[in-house]
MARTILO-194631 format. One record per residue: residue number from 1; residue in one letter; z, x, y negated of N, C-alpha, C in turn. Coordinates in steps of 0.2 Angstrom, whole numbers. Example, Ala and Ser with C-alpha at 12.3 -4.5 7.8 and 13.67 -1.06 7.14 Angstrom:
BEGIN
+-----+------+-------+-------+-------+-------+-------+-------+-------+-------+-------+
| pos | code |   n_w |   n_u |   n_v |  ca_w |  ca_u |  ca_v |   c_w |   c_u |   c_v |
+-----+------+-------+-------+-------+-------+-------+-------+-------+-------+-------+
|   1 |    a |    39 |    66 |    28 |    39 |    62 |    22 |    39 |    66 |    16 |
|   2 |    s |    35 |    64 |    11 |    36 |    68 |     5 |    39 |    64 |     0 |
+-----+------+-------+-------+-------+-------+-------+-------+-------+-------+-------+
This chain:
BEGIN
+-----+------+-------+-------+-------+-------+-------+-------+-------+-------+-------+
| pos | code |   n_w |   n_u |   n_v |  ca_w |  ca_u |  ca_v |   c_w |   c_u |   c_v |
+-----+------+-------+-------+-------+-------+-------+-------+-------+-------+-------+
|   1 |    x |    48 |    15 |   -77 |    46 |    10 |   -82 |    51 |     9 |   -87 |
|   2 |    x |    49 |     7 |   -93 |    53 |     6 |   -99 |    59 |     2 |   -97 |
|   3 |    x |    64 |     3 |  -100 |    70 |    -2 |   -99 |    69 |    -9 |  -102 |
|   4 |    x |    63 |    -9 |  -106 |    62 |   -16 |  -109 |    56 |   -19 |  -106 |
|   5 |    x |    53 |   -16 |  -100 |    48 |   -19 |   -97 |    51 |   -24 |   -92 |
|   6 |    x |    46 |   -28 |   -88 |    48 |   -33 |   -84 |    52 |   -30 |   -78 |
|   7 |    x |    56 |   -33 |   -75 |    60 |   -31 |   -69 |    56 |   -32 |   -63 |
|   8 |    x |    58 |   -29 |   -57 |    55 |   -30 |   -50 |    54 |   -37 |   -48 |
|   9 |    x |    59 |   -41 |   -50 |    58 |   -49 |   -48 |    53 |   -52 |   -52 |
|  10 |    x |    52 |   -51 |   -58 |    46 |   -54 |   -62 |    39 |   -51 |   -60 |
|  11 |    x |    39 |   -44 |   -58 |    33 |   -42 |   -56 |    31 |   -45 |   -49 |
|  12 |    x |    36 |   -46 |   -44 |    34 |   -48 |   -38 |    32 |   -56 |   -39 |
|  13 |    x |    35 |   -59 |   -44 |    32 |   -66 |   -45 |    25 |   -66 |   -48 |
|  14 |    x |    24 |   -62 |   -52 |    17 |   -61 |   -55 |    12 |   -59 |   -49 |
|  15 |    x |    14 |   -55 |   -45 |    10 |   -53 |   -39 |     9 |   -59 |   -35 |
|  16 |    x |    14 |   -63 |   -33 |    13 |   -69 |   -29 |     8 |   -74 |   -32 |
|  17 |    x |     9 |   -75 |   -39 |     5 |   -80 |   -43 |    -2 |   -77 |   -43 |
|  18 |    x |    -4 |   -71 |   -44 |   -10 |   -68 |   -44 |   -14 |   -69 |   -37 |
|  19 |    x |   -10 |   -67 |   -32 |   -13 |   -68 |   -25 |   -14 |   -75 |   -23 |
|  20 |    x |    -9 |   -80 |   -25 |   -10 |   -87 |   -24 |   -16 |   -90 |   -27 |
|  21 |    x |   -17 |   -88 |   -34 |   -23 |   -90 |   -38 |   -29 |   -87 |   -35 |
|  22 |    x |   -30 |   -81 |   -32 |   -36 |   -79 |   -29 |   -37 |   -83 |   -22 |
|  23 |    x |   -32 |   -84 |   -19 |   -32 |   -88 |   -12 |   -35 |   -95 |   -14 |
|  24 |    x |   -32 |   -98 |   -19 |   -34 |  -105 |   -22 |   -42 |  -105 |   -24 |
|  25 |    x |   -44 |   -99 |   -27 |   -51 |   -99 |   -29 |   -56 |   -98 |   -23 |
|  26 |    x |   -53 |   -94 |   -18 |   -57 |   -94 |   -12 |   -57 |  -100 |    -8 |
|  27 |    x |   -52 |  -104 |    -8 |   -51 |  -111 |    -5 |   -56 |  -116 |    -8 |
|  28 |    x |   -56 |  -116 |   -15 |   -60 |  -121 |   -18 |   -68 |  -119 |   -17 |
|  29 |    x |   -69 |  -113 |   -17 |   -76 |  -111 |   -15 |   -78 |  -113 |    -8 |
|  30 |    x |   -74 |  -112 |    -4 |   -75 |  -113 |     4 |   -76 |  -121 |     4 |
|  31 |    x |   -72 |  -125 |     0 |   -72 |  -132 |     1 |   -78 |  -135 |    -2 |
|  32 |    x |   -79 |  -133 |    -9 |   -84 |  -136 |   -13 |   -91 |  -132 |   -13 |
|  33 |    x |   -91 |  -126 |   -11 |   -97 |  -122 |   -11 |   -97 |  -118 |   -17 |
|  34 |    x |  -101 |  -113 |   -17 |  -102 |  -108 |   -23 |  -105 |  -112 |   -29 |
|  35 |    x |  -101 |  -112 |   -35 |  -103 |  -115 |   -41 |  -110 |  -112 |   -44 |
|  36 |    x |  -114 |  -115 |   -48 |  -120 |  -112 |   -51 |  -119 |  -113 |   -58 |
|  37 |    x |  -123 |  -110 |   -62 |  -124 |  -111 |   -69 |  -117 |  -108 |   -72 |
|  38 |    x |  -115 |  -112 |   -78 |  -110 |  -110 |   -81 |  -103 |  -110 |   -77 |
|  39 |    x |  -103 |  -114 |   -72 |   -97 |  -115 |   -69 |   -95 |  -109 |   -65 |
|  40 |    x |  -101 |  -105 |   -62 |  -100 |   -99 |   -59 |   -96 |   -94 |   -64 |
|  41 |    x |   -98 |   -93 |   -70 |   -95 |   -89 |   -74 |   -88 |   -91 |   -76 |
|  42 |    x |   -87 |   -97 |   -77 |   -80 |  -100 |   -79 |   -75 |   -99 |   -73 |
|  43 |    x |   -77 |  -102 |   -67 |   -73 |  -102 |   -61 |   -72 |   -95 |   -58 |
|  44 |    x |   -77 |   -92 |   -56 |   -77 |   -86 |   -52 |   -76 |   -80 |   -56 |
|  45 |    x |   -79 |   -79 |   -62 |   -78 |   -73 |   -66 |   -72 |   -73 |   -70 |
|  46 |    x |   -71 |   -78 |   -74 |   -65 |   -78 |   -78 |   -59 |   -79 |   -74 |
|  47 |    x |   -58 |   -84 |   -69 |   -53 |   -85 |   -65 |   -52 |   -79 |   -60 |
|  48 |    x |   -57 |   -76 |   -57 |   -56 |   -71 |   -53 |   -53 |   -65 |   -57 |
|  49 |    x |   -55 |   -64 |   -63 |   -53 |   -58 |   -67 |   -46 |   -59 |   -69 |
|  50 |    x |   -44 |   -65 |   -71 |   -37 |   -67 |   -72 |   -32 |   -66 |   -67 |
|  51 |    x |   -34 |   -69 |   -61 |   -29 |   -69 |   -55 |   -29 |   -62 |   -52 |
|  52 |    x |   -35 |   -59 |   -52 |   -36 |   -52 |   -49 |   -33 |   -47 |   -53 |
|  53 |    x |   -33 |   -47 |   -60 |   -30 |   -43 |   -64 |   -23 |   -43 |   -64 |
|  54 |    x |   -20 |   -49 |   -64 |   -13 |   -50 |   -63 |   -10 |   -47 |   -57 |
|  55 |    x |   -14 |   -48 |   -51 |   -11 |   -45 |   -45 |   -12 |   -38 |   -45 |
|  56 |    x |   -17 |   -35 |   -47 |   -18 |   -28 |   -47 |   -13 |   -25 |   -52 |
|  57 |    x |   -12 |   -27 |   -58 |    -8 |   -24 |   -63 |     0 |   -25 |   -60 |
|  58 |    x |     1 |   -30 |   -58 |     8 |   -31 |   -55 |    10 |   -26 |   -49 |
|  59 |    x |     5 |   -25 |   -45 |     6 |   -21 |   -39 |     6 |   -14 |   -42 |
|  60 |    x |     2 |   -12 |   -46 |     3 |    -5 |   -49 |    10 |    -4 |   -52 |
|  61 |    x |    12 |    -9 |   -56 |    19 |    -8 |   -60 |    24 |    -8 |   -54 |
|  62 |    x |    24 |   -12 |   -49 |    29 |   -11 |   -44 |    29 |    -5 |   -41 |
|  63 |    x |    23 |    -2 |   -39 |    23 |     5 |   -36 |    26 |    10 |   -41 |
|  64 |    x |    24 |    10 |   -47 |    27 |    14 |   -52 |    34 |    14 |   -52 |
|  65 |    x |    37 |     8 |   -52 |    44 |     7 |   -53 |    47 |     9 |   -47 |
|  66 |    x |    45 |     8 |   -41 |    47 |    11 |   -35 |    48 |    19 |   -35 |
|  67 |    x |    42 |    22 |   -37 |    42 |    29 |   -38 |    47 |    32 |   -43 |
|  68 |    x |    48 |    29 |   -48 |    53 |    31 |   -53 |    60 |    30 |   -50 |
|  69 |    x |    61 |    25 |   -46 |    68 |    24 |   -44 |    69 |    29 |   -38 |
|  70 |    x |    64 |    31 |   -35 |    65 |    36 |   -29 |    66 |    43 |   -32 |
|  71 |    x |    63 |    45 |   -38 |    64 |    51 |   -42 |    71 |    52 |   -44 |
|  72 |    x |    74 |    46 |   -46 |    81 |    47 |   -49 |    86 |    49 |   -45 |
+-----+------+-------+-------+-------+-------+-------+-------+-------+-------+-------+
């Protein structure tokens, strides 16, 4: 990874926040039920894409960072 990119500590924090956000969305849906109408788009699609994307991209960056450290 670039020397200017986020370090492993920040990536782990981002991964934790993404997973906790997804867990929170699942918890809210389990507690309140599946939203309908515009709330479905706003809560499930936008929130899920944000937290899911954060988790996936952070995980990929951590794997890439580990791979580069192993090659050195």
